[in-house]
N, CA, C and O atoms as a DFTB+ gen file, in Angstrom:
664 C
 N C O
     1  1     -12.406     100.711     135.635
     2  2     -10.560     100.498     136.905
     3  2     -10.464     101.683     136.545
     4  3     -10.737     102.111     135.423
     5  1      -9.877     102.600     137.919
     6  2     -10.219     103.939     137.739
     7  2      -8.913     104.314     138.202
     8  3      -8.157     103.344     138.149
     9  1      -8.235     105.594     138.737
    10  2      -6.461     105.982     138.945
    11  2      -7.279     106.703     140.263
    12  3      -8.196     107.523     140.282
    13  1      -6.473     105.970     141.433
    14  2      -6.625     106.420     142.741
    15  2      -5.466     107.163     142.924
    16  3      -4.419     106.681     142.494
    17  1      -5.445     108.440     143.579
    18  2      -4.214     109.181     144.318
    19  2      -4.834     109.695     145.832
    20  3      -5.918     110.111     146.242
    21  1      -3.004     109.310     146.614
    22  2      -2.732     109.580     147.618
    23  2      -1.802     111.100     147.739
    24  3      -0.944     111.268     146.871
    25  1      -1.912     111.770     148.399
    26  2      -0.974     113.024     148.362
    27  2      -0.250     113.047     149.815
    28  3      -0.762     112.710     150.882
    29  1       1.212     113.581     149.568
    30  2       2.379     112.776     151.129
    31  2       3.254     113.623     150.853
    32  3       3.465     114.055     149.720
    33  1       4.065     114.057     152.237
    34  2       5.097     114.935     152.122
    35  2       6.632     114.049     152.229
    36  3       6.941     112.997     152.789
    37  1       7.024     114.564     151.799
    38  2       8.918     114.075     152.157
    39  2       9.600     115.334     151.895
    40  3       9.054     116.394     151.589
    41  1      10.990     115.092     152.061
    42  2      11.813     115.817     152.451
    43  2      12.159     116.323     151.078
    44  3      12.134     117.543     150.912
    45  1      12.563     115.331     149.809
    46  2      12.756     115.347     148.887
    47  2      12.404     114.167     147.977
    48  3      12.002     113.087     148.409
    49  1      12.613     114.498     146.497
    50  2      12.213     112.999     145.666
    51  2      13.063     111.856     145.953
    52  3      12.710     110.949     145.199
    53  1      13.993     111.497     146.675
    54  2      14.972     110.529     146.996
    55  2      13.832     109.995     147.950
    56  3      13.537     108.804     148.049
    57  1      13.250     110.994     148.618
    58  2      12.730     110.187     150.135
    59  2      11.173     109.768     149.742
    60  3      10.573     108.833     150.273
    61  1      10.759     110.431     148.955
    62  2       9.516     110.020     148.252
    63  2       9.706     108.505     147.490
    64  3       9.073     107.472     147.708
    65  1      10.601     108.704     146.701
    66  2      10.802     107.459     146.055
    67  2      10.630     106.471     147.099
    68  3      10.649     105.464     146.391
    69  1      10.470     106.025     148.324
    70  2      10.604     105.334     149.342
    71  2       9.279     104.809     149.327
    72  3       8.985     103.686     149.739
    73  1       8.637     105.477     148.939
    74  2       6.909     105.307     148.923
    75  2       7.185     103.678     148.167
    76  3       6.929     102.779     148.967
    77  1       7.525     103.317     147.165
    78  2       7.678     102.450     146.404
    79  2       7.638     101.075     147.203
    80  3       6.857     100.136     147.049
    81  1       8.939     101.243     148.307
    82  2       8.932     100.223     149.252
    83  2       7.870      99.871     149.727
    84  3       7.946      98.729     150.181
    85  1       6.659     100.445     149.860
    86  2       5.850     100.531     151.132
    87  2       4.642      99.639     150.380
    88  3       4.387      99.875     149.199
    89  1       3.964      98.681     151.063
    90  2       2.969      97.586     150.613
    91  2       1.530      98.801     150.364
    92  3       0.883      99.052     151.381
    93  1       1.158      99.395     149.229
    94  2       0.312      99.620     148.899
    95  2       0.221     101.792     148.981
    96  3      -0.722     102.580     149.044
    97  1       1.718     101.958     148.933
    98  2       2.058     103.203     148.565
    99  2       1.953     104.224     149.841
   100  3       1.688     103.512     150.810
   101  1       2.014     105.094     150.103
   102  2       2.115     105.828     150.905
   103  2       0.919     105.735     152.023
   104  3       1.411     105.886     153.141
   105  1      -0.305     105.562     152.063
   106  2      -1.065     105.673     152.310
   107  2      -1.505     104.053     153.082
   108  3      -2.120     103.670     154.078
   109  1      -0.850     103.521     152.066
   110  2      -1.039     101.911     152.377
   111  2      -0.696     100.953     153.782
   112  3      -0.266     101.583     154.748
   113  1      -0.831      99.795     153.897
   114  2      -0.746      99.295     155.180
   115  2       0.130      98.920     155.627
   116  3       0.152      98.362     156.724
   117  1       1.534      99.211     154.580
   118  2       2.586      99.143     155.470
   119  2       3.264      97.500     155.548
   120  3       2.890      96.482     154.967
   121  1       4.237      97.685     156.371
   122  2       4.746      96.481     156.829
   123  2       5.973      96.661     157.368
   124  3       6.670      97.615     157.020
   125  1       6.447      95.608     158.439
   126  2       7.729      95.737     159.130
   127  2       8.987      96.634     158.186
   128  3       9.284      96.221     157.065
   129  1       9.568      97.703     158.692
   130  2      10.803      98.236     158.056
   131  2      10.492      99.085     156.918
   132  3      11.473      99.458     156.275
   133  1       9.099      99.562     156.437
   134  2       8.958     100.191     155.272
   135  2       8.623     101.581     155.973
   136  3       8.251     101.862     157.112
   137  1       8.858     102.223     155.012
   138  2       9.052     103.481     155.374
   139  2       7.237     104.592     155.842
   140  3       6.191     104.530     155.197
   141  1       7.439     105.256     156.813
   142  2       5.947     105.668     157.041
   143  2       5.963     107.230     156.533
   144  3       6.962     107.940     156.640
   145  1       4.450     107.760     155.842
   146  2       4.739     108.885     155.500
   147  2       3.365     109.471     155.963
   148  3       2.367     108.812     156.255
   149  1       3.493     110.783     155.976
   150  2       2.158     111.904     156.337
   151  2       1.572     111.807     155.381
   152  3       2.127     112.370     154.436
   153  1       0.375     111.189     155.083
   154  2      -0.257     110.937     153.669
   155  2      -1.807     111.472     153.955
   156  3      -2.264     111.611     155.090
   157  1      -2.494     111.732     152.795
   158  2      -4.106     111.461     152.720
   159  2      -4.276     110.755     151.427
   160  3      -3.559     110.720     150.426
   161  1      -5.629     110.096     151.764
   162  2      -6.479     109.287     150.741
   163  2      -7.043     110.401     150.002
   164  3      -7.806     111.204     150.538
   165  1      -6.610     110.489     148.517
   166  2      -7.765     111.269     147.915
   167  2      -8.508     110.621     146.996
   168  3      -9.030     111.421     146.221
   169  1      -8.852     109.120     146.694
   170  2      -9.144     108.886     145.998
   171  2      -9.491     109.118     144.462
   172  3      -8.718     108.634     143.636
   173  1     -10.524     109.777     144.059
   174  2     -10.517     110.324     142.767
   175  2      -9.653     111.511     142.130
   176  3      -9.338     111.709     140.956
   177  1      -9.388     112.202     143.242
   178  2      -9.057     113.748     143.101
   179  2      -7.416     113.811     142.470
   180  3      -6.487     113.957     143.266
   181  1      -7.209     113.713     141.285
   182  2      -6.104     114.057     140.351
   183  2      -5.579     115.455     140.863
   184  3      -6.105     116.384     141.475
   185  1      -4.127     115.179     140.278
   186  2      -3.425     116.689     140.645
   187  2      -3.483     117.354     139.316
   188  3      -3.850     118.526     139.387
   189  1      -3.246     116.962     138.255
   190  2      -3.592     117.530     137.044
   191  2      -4.432     118.784     137.135
   192  3      -3.984     119.919     137.295
   193  1      -5.882     118.398     136.999
   194  2      -7.025     118.842     137.205
   195  2      -7.857     119.409     138.107
   196  3      -8.158     120.602     138.057
   197  1      -8.332     118.510     139.090
   198  2      -8.830     118.690     139.937
   199  2      -8.301     119.623     140.862
   200  3      -8.819     120.716     141.091
   201  1      -6.962     119.065     141.555
   202  2      -6.128     119.897     142.552
   203  2      -5.847     121.165     142.071
   204  3      -6.293     122.217     142.529
   205  1      -4.989     121.016     141.004
   206  2      -4.635     122.526     140.604
   207  2      -6.091     123.742     140.784
   208  3      -6.075     124.854     141.312
   209  1      -7.460     122.871     140.002
   210  2      -8.712     123.660     140.308
   211  2      -9.050     124.320     141.797
   212  3      -9.745     125.295     142.085
   213  1      -8.463     123.616     142.440
   214  2      -8.932     123.663     144.168
   215  2      -7.904     125.118     144.343
   216  3      -8.261     126.200     144.809
   217  1      -6.495     124.732     143.792
   218  2      -5.457     125.738     144.377
   219  2      -6.194     127.259     143.369
   220  3      -6.374     128.339     143.931
   221  1      -6.435     127.098     142.285
   222  2      -7.080     128.429     141.353
   223  2      -8.084     128.941     142.313
   224  3      -8.143     130.147     142.551
   225  1      -8.789     128.182     142.816
   226  2     -10.215     128.574     143.884
   227  2      -9.637     129.385     145.542
   228  3     -10.132     130.334     146.151
   229  1      -8.837     128.820     145.755
   230  2      -7.947     129.412     147.122
   231  2      -7.366     130.631     146.671
   232  3      -7.834     131.608     147.255
   233  1      -6.309     130.943     145.636
   234  2      -5.626     131.911     145.093
   235  2      -6.581     133.140     144.422
   236  3      -6.147     134.286     144.302
   237  1      -7.900     132.749     144.016
   238  2      -8.631     133.667     143.753
   239  2      -8.629     133.600     142.070
   240  3      -8.990     134.507     141.321
   241  1      -8.289     132.712     141.811
   242  2      -7.689     132.890     139.940
   243  2      -8.829     131.915     139.483
   244  3      -9.676     131.232     140.060
   245  1      -8.437     132.177     138.092
   246  2      -9.899     131.603     136.858
   247  2      -9.517     130.220     137.221
   248  3      -8.363     129.916     137.525
   249  1     -10.916     129.044     137.170
   250  2     -10.704     128.175     136.610
   251  2     -10.867     127.517     135.154
   252  3     -10.999     126.335     134.838
   253  1     -10.810     128.735     134.342
   254  2     -11.005     128.017     133.021
   255  2      -9.529     127.512     132.469
   256  3      -8.539     128.212     132.252
   257  1      -9.672     126.202     132.321
   258  2      -8.340     125.420     131.987
   259  2      -8.357     125.937     130.687
   260  3      -7.676     125.234     129.941
   261  1      -8.951     127.041     130.042
   262  2      -8.316     127.045     128.222
   263  2      -7.396     128.067     128.629
   264  3      -7.030     128.599     127.580
   265  1      -6.549     128.896     130.080
   266  2      -5.982     129.801     129.789
   267  2      -4.529     128.887     131.225
   268  3      -3.859     129.451     132.090
   269  1      -4.598     127.378     130.840
   270  2      -3.669     126.816     131.514
   271  2      -2.324     126.853     130.810
   272  3      -2.247     126.494     129.635
   273  1      -1.193     127.302     131.528
   274  2      -0.092     126.903     130.303
   275  2       1.086     126.424     130.243
   276  3       1.904     126.397     129.324
   277  1       1.131     125.792     131.997
   278  2       1.956     124.450     132.537
   279  2       1.445     123.838     133.684
   280  3       0.794     124.523     134.473
   281  1       1.644     122.650     133.896
   282  2       1.249     121.862     134.864
   283  2       2.157     122.150     136.083
   284  3       3.296     122.465     135.737
   285  1       1.981     122.128     137.237
   286  2       2.615     122.325     138.980
   287  2       3.229     121.329     139.182
   288  3       3.594     121.191     140.349
   289  1       3.646     120.126     138.107
   290  2       4.436     118.934     139.076
   291  2       5.171     118.395     138.006
   292  3       4.880     118.780     136.874
   293  1       6.132     117.519     138.171
   294  2       7.162     116.895     137.867
   295  2       7.161     115.582     138.004
   296  3       6.911     115.239     139.160
   297  1       7.458     114.195     136.811
   298  2       7.492     113.048     137.402
   299  2       8.641     112.626     138.092
   300  3       9.761     112.721     137.589
   301  1       8.419     112.129     139.298
   302  2       9.821     111.358     140.181
   303  2       9.656     110.009     139.766
   304  3      10.702     109.514     139.345
   305  1       8.708     109.297     139.756
   306  2       8.531     107.866     139.173
   307  2       7.473     107.510     138.448
   308  3       6.351     107.688     138.924
   309  1       7.654     106.875     137.014
   310  2       9.302     106.578     136.736
   311  2      10.431     107.562     136.371
   312  3      10.097     108.507     135.656
   313  1      11.334     107.504     136.641
   314  2      12.232     108.684     136.580
   315  2      12.755     109.001     135.328
   316  3      13.681     109.783     135.116
   317  1      12.120     108.359     134.506
   318  2      12.617     108.929     132.627
   319  2      11.261     109.581     132.220
   320  3      10.109     109.356     132.591
   321  1      11.921     110.686     131.111
   322  2      10.534     111.842     130.682
   323  2       9.367     110.573     130.400
   324  3       9.385     109.373     130.127
   325  1       8.482     111.522     130.619
   326  2       6.907     110.642     129.948
   327  2       7.066     110.398     128.593
   328  3       7.727     111.070     127.800
   329  1       6.395     109.357     128.367
   330  2       6.457     109.012     127.090
   331  2       5.119     109.887     126.387
   332  3       3.969     109.959     126.818
   333  1       5.844     110.656     124.872
   334  2       4.637     111.221     124.238
   335  2       3.797     110.096     123.653
   336  3       4.194     108.931     123.626
   337  1       2.571     110.512     123.167
   338  2       1.654     109.926     122.574
   339  2       1.866     108.622     121.333
   340  3       1.207     107.632     121.012
   341  1       2.831     109.090     120.988
   342  2       3.321     107.946     119.652
   343  2       4.232     106.905     120.441
   344  3       4.009     105.709     120.248
   345  1       5.378     107.333     121.434
   346  2       6.111     106.500     122.116
   347  2       5.346     105.673     123.033
   348  3       5.714     104.549     123.375
   349  1       3.992     106.388     123.536
   350  2       3.088     105.284     124.313
   351  2       3.001     104.085     123.568
   352  3       3.614     103.114     124.012
   353  1       2.218     103.942     122.296
   354  2       2.106     102.563     121.917
   355  2       2.941     101.473     121.636
   356  3       2.563     100.343     121.328
   357  1       4.532     102.014     121.801
   358  2       5.288     101.054     121.776
   359  2       6.106     100.912     122.953
   360  3       7.324     100.749     123.017
   361  1       5.231     101.000     123.897
   362  2       6.354     100.778     125.605
   363  2       5.818      99.213     125.872
   364  3       4.643      98.872     125.732
   365  1       6.655      98.534     126.187
   366  2       6.596      97.490     126.589
   367  2       5.538      96.888     127.493
   368  3       4.973      97.885     127.941
   369  1       4.863      95.659     128.094
   370  2       4.330      95.104     128.741
   371  2       4.921      95.398     129.743
   372  3       6.093      95.515     129.386
   373  1       4.822      95.671     131.193
   374  2       5.243      95.517     132.314
   375  2       6.326      97.252     132.806
   376  3       6.938      97.672     133.788
   377  1       5.946      97.796     131.184
   378  2       6.726      99.260     131.752
   379  2       5.834      99.942     132.633
   380  3       4.624     100.161     132.589
   381  1       6.784     100.234     133.485
   382  2       6.025     101.320     134.680
   383  2       5.426     102.541     134.305
   384  3       4.921     103.206     135.210
   385  1       5.388     102.910     133.303
   386  2       4.852     104.027     132.693
   387  2       3.250     103.686     132.301
   388  3       2.357     104.497     132.058
   389  1       3.187     102.268     132.321
   390  2       1.711     101.651     131.639
   391  2       1.058     101.294     132.676
   392  3      -0.166     101.413     132.646
   393  1       1.605     100.849     133.668
   394  2       1.345     100.287     135.189
   395  2       1.021     100.827     136.044
   396  3      -0.099     100.780     136.554
   397  1       2.169     101.615     136.465
   398  2       2.275     102.710     137.889
   399  2       3.173     101.802     138.553
   400  3       3.818     100.879     138.055
   401  1       3.129     102.160     139.648
   402  2       2.479     103.259     140.494
   403  2       3.072     104.297     139.559
   404  3       3.773     104.053     138.577
   405  1       2.572     105.874     140.141
   406  2       3.526     107.106     139.526
   407  2       3.710     108.095     140.579
   408  3       2.771     108.386     141.319
   409  1       4.712     108.561     140.679
   410  2       4.668     109.185     141.799
   411  2       5.330     110.874     140.627
   412  3       6.102     110.865     139.668
   413  1       4.728     111.861     141.176
   414  2       5.007     113.237     141.098
   415  2       5.190     114.169     141.916
   416  3       4.408     114.311     142.856
   417  1       6.349     115.072     141.717
   418  2       6.068     116.119     142.812
   419  2       5.525     117.307     142.243
   420  3       5.821     117.837     141.172
   421  1       4.573     117.704     143.221
   422  2       3.722     118.888     143.520
   423  2       4.953     120.017     143.148
   424  3       6.156     119.757     143.155
   425  1       4.189     121.655     142.742
   426  2       5.356     122.790     142.432
   427  2       4.663     123.493     143.643
   428  3       3.597     123.297     144.227
   429  1       6.062     124.724     143.850
   430  2       5.722     125.581     144.898
   431  2       4.393     126.021     144.926
   432  3       3.782     126.084     145.993
   433  1       3.787     126.392     143.649
   434  2       2.421     126.738     143.913
   435  2       1.675     126.584     144.231
   436  3       0.883     127.404     144.696
   437  1       1.530     125.136     144.109
   438  2       0.458     124.112     144.658
   439  2       0.536     124.179     145.948
   440  3      -0.487     124.509     146.548
   441  1       1.818     123.872     146.749
   442  2       2.274     123.691     148.052
   443  2       1.990     125.315     149.103
   444  3       1.628     125.379     150.278
   445  1       2.298     126.394     148.194
   446  2       2.077     127.722     148.777
   447  2       0.253     127.702     148.483
   448  3      -0.372     127.562     149.534
   449  1      -0.241     127.770     147.768
   450  2      -1.177     127.543     147.617
   451  2      -2.548     127.274     148.538
   452  3      -3.566     127.885     148.863
   453  1      -1.960     126.046     148.739
   454  2      -2.767     125.314     150.075
   455  2      -2.896     125.916     151.453
   456  3      -3.804     126.357     152.159
   457  1      -1.193     125.689     151.549
   458  2      -0.929     126.001     153.249
   459  2      -0.861     127.625     152.798
   460  3      -0.109     128.139     153.625
   461  1      -1.215     128.425     152.064
   462  2      -1.635     129.706     152.362
   463  2      -3.132     130.086     152.796
   464  3      -3.501     131.154     153.285
   465  1      -4.039     128.758     152.448
   466  2      -5.891     129.296     152.185
   467  2      -6.082     129.680     153.756
   468  3      -5.451     129.234     154.715
   469  1      -7.155     130.656     153.741
   470  2      -8.067     131.265     154.415
   471  2      -8.870     130.324     154.916
   472  3      -9.863     129.962     154.286
   473  1      -8.486     129.712     156.328
   474  2      -9.726     129.012     157.242
   475  2     -10.679     129.472     157.223
   476  3     -11.686     128.779     157.075
   477  1     -10.735     130.607     157.341
   478  2     -12.512     131.191     157.563
   479  2     -13.149     130.969     156.019
   480  3     -14.368     131.074     155.883
   481  1     -12.330     130.673     154.903
   482  2     -13.157     130.567     153.699
   483  2     -12.890     129.312     153.225
   484  3     -12.952     129.084     152.016
   485  1     -12.561     128.355     154.130
   486  2     -12.346     126.699     153.267
   487  2     -14.341     126.374     153.406
   488  3     -14.728     125.857     152.359
   489  1     -14.970     126.489     153.964
   490  2     -16.561     126.408     153.726
   491  2     -16.755     126.763     152.607
   492  3     -17.038     125.793     151.905
   493  1     -16.741     128.116     151.823
   494  2     -17.468     128.809     150.606
   495  2     -16.364     128.172     149.707
   496  3     -16.780     127.957     148.569
   497  1     -15.054     127.810     149.920
   498  2     -13.692     127.150     149.035
   499  2     -14.358     125.720     148.983
   500  3     -14.679     125.497     147.816
   501  1     -14.639     124.818     149.697
   502  2     -14.964     123.545     149.251
   503  2     -16.340     123.699     148.754
   504  3     -16.669     122.751     148.041
   505  1     -17.291     124.642     148.913
   506  2     -18.613     124.455     148.203
   507  2     -18.481     124.703     146.640
   508  3     -19.086     123.912     145.916
   509  1     -17.675     125.828     145.989
   510  2     -17.634     126.315     145.125
   511  2     -16.379     125.082     144.304
   512  3     -16.501     125.131     143.080
   513  1     -15.382     124.162     144.728
   514  2     -14.909     123.758     144.065
   515  2     -15.431     122.409     144.092
   516  3     -14.667     121.650     143.495
   517  1     -16.714     121.684     144.687
   518  2     -17.485     120.801     144.538
   519  2     -18.489     121.052     143.213
   520  3     -18.756     120.373     142.221
   521  1     -18.944     122.483     143.740
   522  2     -19.662     122.927     142.020
   523  2     -19.385     122.718     140.665
   524  3     -19.945     122.106     139.756
   525  1     -17.830     123.751     140.834
   526  2     -17.108     123.719     139.404
   527  2     -16.391     122.399     139.044
   528  3     -16.055     122.271     137.867
   529  1     -16.180     121.641     139.705
   530  2     -15.585     120.399     139.511
   531  2     -16.389     119.299     139.564
   532  3     -15.832     118.268     139.942
   533  1     -17.675     119.228     139.261
   534  2     -18.560     118.189     139.755
   535  2     -18.402     117.340     140.735
   536  3     -18.548     116.139     140.509
   537  1     -18.071     117.805     142.017
   538  2     -17.901     116.626     142.671
   539  2     -19.290     116.188     143.466
   540  3     -20.243     116.835     143.033
   541  1     -19.602     115.382     144.375
   542  2     -20.855     115.033     145.135
   543  2     -20.209     115.234     146.826
   544  3     -19.125     114.785     147.198
   545  1     -20.864     115.761     147.404
   546  2     -20.975     115.213     149.055
   547  2     -20.333     116.757     149.370
   548  3     -20.190     117.722     148.619
   549  1     -19.979     116.551     150.936
   550  2     -19.260     117.666     151.514
   551  2     -17.619     117.277     151.237
   552  3     -17.094     116.183     151.440
   553  1     -17.104     118.268     150.816
   554  2     -15.528     118.503     150.346
   555  2     -14.403     119.327     151.537
   556  3     -13.199     119.551     151.420
   557  1     -15.320     119.637     152.640
   558  2     -15.138     120.445     153.326
   559  2     -13.671     120.070     154.485
   560  3     -12.929     120.888     155.028
   561  1     -13.646     118.720     154.563
   562  2     -13.271     118.007     155.433
   563  2     -11.645     117.485     154.267
   564  3     -10.459     117.576     154.585
   565  1     -12.201     117.003     153.031
   566  2     -11.326     117.025     152.620
   567  2     -10.214     118.561     152.045
   568  3      -9.024     118.542     151.730
   569  1     -10.728     119.189     152.070
   570  2      -9.977     120.540     151.745
   571  2      -9.293     121.180     152.851
   572  3      -8.504     122.112     152.692
   573  1      -9.600     120.676     153.978
   574  2      -9.061     121.018     155.389
   575  2      -7.876     120.404     155.522
   576  3      -6.815     121.003     155.700
   577  1      -8.051     118.782     155.415
   578  2      -7.125     117.664     154.857
   579  2      -5.109     118.325     153.656
   580  3      -3.887     118.321     153.808
   581  1      -6.010     118.676     152.790
   582  2      -5.269     119.097     151.754
   583  2      -4.566     120.414     152.825
   584  3      -3.384     120.241     153.120
   585  1      -5.123     121.445     153.284
   586  2      -4.492     122.554     153.594
   587  2      -3.677     121.969     155.107
   588  3      -2.487     122.208     155.314
   589  1      -4.219     121.479     155.711
   590  2      -3.162     120.684     156.613
   591  2      -1.964     119.974     156.387
   592  3      -1.156     119.789     157.298
   593  1      -1.801     119.587     155.311
   594  2      -0.720     118.827     154.856
   595  2       0.168     119.315     154.477
   596  3       1.338     119.178     154.835
   597  1      -0.406     120.151     153.456
   598  2       0.843     121.686     152.771
   599  2       1.036     122.260     153.876
   600  3       2.231     122.502     154.042
   601  1       0.274     122.641     154.850
   602  2       0.975     123.141     155.760
   603  2       2.052     122.596     156.760
   604  3       2.934     123.366     157.141
   605  1       2.018     121.390     157.170
   606  2       2.934     120.897     157.700
   607  2       4.000     120.665     157.075
   608  3       5.121     120.973     157.478
   609  1       3.650     119.904     155.673
   610  2       5.037     120.135     154.632
   611  2       5.868     121.490     154.230
   612  3       6.949     121.312     153.667
   613  1       5.389     122.973     154.508
   614  2       5.970     123.529     154.419
   615  2       6.927     124.239     155.684
   616  3       7.973     124.889     155.699
   617  1       5.912     123.711     156.779
   618  2       6.689     124.118     158.436
   619  2       7.875     122.892     158.320
   620  3       8.794     123.373     158.983
   621  1       8.325     121.588     157.835
   622  2       8.962     120.938     157.805
   623  2      10.270     121.097     156.881
   624  3      11.387     120.607     157.043
   625  1       9.642     122.181     155.563
   626  2      10.549     122.185     154.835
   627  2      10.420     120.888     153.996
   628  3      11.408     120.395     153.452
   629  1       9.542     120.504     153.930
   630  2       9.555     119.312     152.871
   631  2       8.629     119.785     151.869
   632  3       8.012     120.834     152.055
   633  1       8.436     118.875     150.488
   634  2       7.776     119.188     149.314
   635  2       6.305     118.165     149.481
   636  3       6.244     117.139     150.159
   637  1       5.300     118.707     148.748
   638  2       4.521     117.568     148.358
   639  2       4.500     116.563     147.088
   640  3       4.858     116.896     145.958
   641  1       3.982     115.171     147.481
   642  2       4.051     114.702     146.028
   643  2       2.879     113.786     145.812
   644  3       2.454     113.472     146.924
   645  1       2.147     113.203     144.821
   646  2       1.059     112.631     144.757
   647  2       1.237     111.109     144.211
   648  3       1.782     110.949     143.119
   649  1       0.852     110.166     144.844
   650  2       1.373     108.728     144.327
   651  2       0.214     108.385     143.756
   652  3      -0.806     108.250     144.432
   653  1       0.237     108.244     142.725
   654  2      -1.362     107.279     141.636
   655  2      -0.930     106.056     141.384
   656  3       0.234     105.774     141.100
   657  1      -1.890     105.253     141.483
   658  2      -1.950     104.079     140.775
   659  2      -3.244     103.547     140.413
   660  3      -4.229     104.208     140.743
   661  1      -3.475     101.989     139.516
   662  2      -4.238     101.921     138.891
   663  2      -5.262     101.122     139.815
   664  3      -6.378     100.827     139.388
């Protein structure tokens, strides 16, 4: 069983948490009265490593993760501080930290990095990301979707969020 990732925009963390009300998260099928989100389904593209790598490529920075000093996201749901390794082993069954879903707010560096991408370079960026991240297939459409979502978020004054679930 793998972790799935959806990316979406919302005005703030409170609005992002409303994704919990939606059947299947921000990109799910939803239902009557459930909030609607501008979202993309990125399947196995995590925000901590793979999306950070894409942003680094766009920004012309090193993708050598031995130099990463801080992750560019904060946990929104569950709303408590993430458990440490020792605390993880004592989490009760049913803990949202164990079972998800999880929502993280992506930082300004990620939002701006994606939104500022040069459209003329997207094919080159996509190909390099695929090689360096070990991803198969043509990633141009997915990269363009990430860039477009970030631009819509920035234009609206929204933040970017990542929904992940098992």
